Phi, psi and omega in degrees: 000139177278128178254101181273154179061031179289354173302331176299321179287323178296320178298319177298319177297313181298327180286339186233042187303329182281355184261090184298323180296320179292318178304312180297318181295320178294315178301319179295318179300311179299314180300314181306317183278316185289334182266355180264129184262329187236062177276134177224167176302331182286329183248006181301319181290340173287323179285312183225105181293343182271006180295126180233104182290125182244351178206145184292348178278015177087032181254130186228152166255147176229150174264129175234103185055245179254023181240168178236147177227134176256129179235143166260119180251118177259088186300322183293335181256003181054049186220139173234141182238125175284122181260326185198148170212153178179175178292166179297322177297319177296322177299312180297316180297319184281315190251352177058018183053040187228124183297327178294319178294320177298315180297320177299318178297317179299318178293315182298329180262012175058036175270338175222166179262000000 
């Protein structure tokens, strides 16, 4: 699967260089997606048990160590796009752990209609 916008994850790594567990977790996350060829909605949880579907358009949150990552997964195109990443506290501040707030952010950033 092609992982687009992984620069967001690289930026997260650069911001947290002293956190070896996070570095390893980000590398594992990238590897999981880039090395998997046949990811589908049915087998996504086998690849990443932390997948949390937050929108019917194929948008998921994942836990990476103490951080969160939002991905848009286009299964038909074998492509995943990193939309957002941040610490769990940043996630709470931005999205309030609320699907309506997440959906408003997705619409405002033109990720959904």
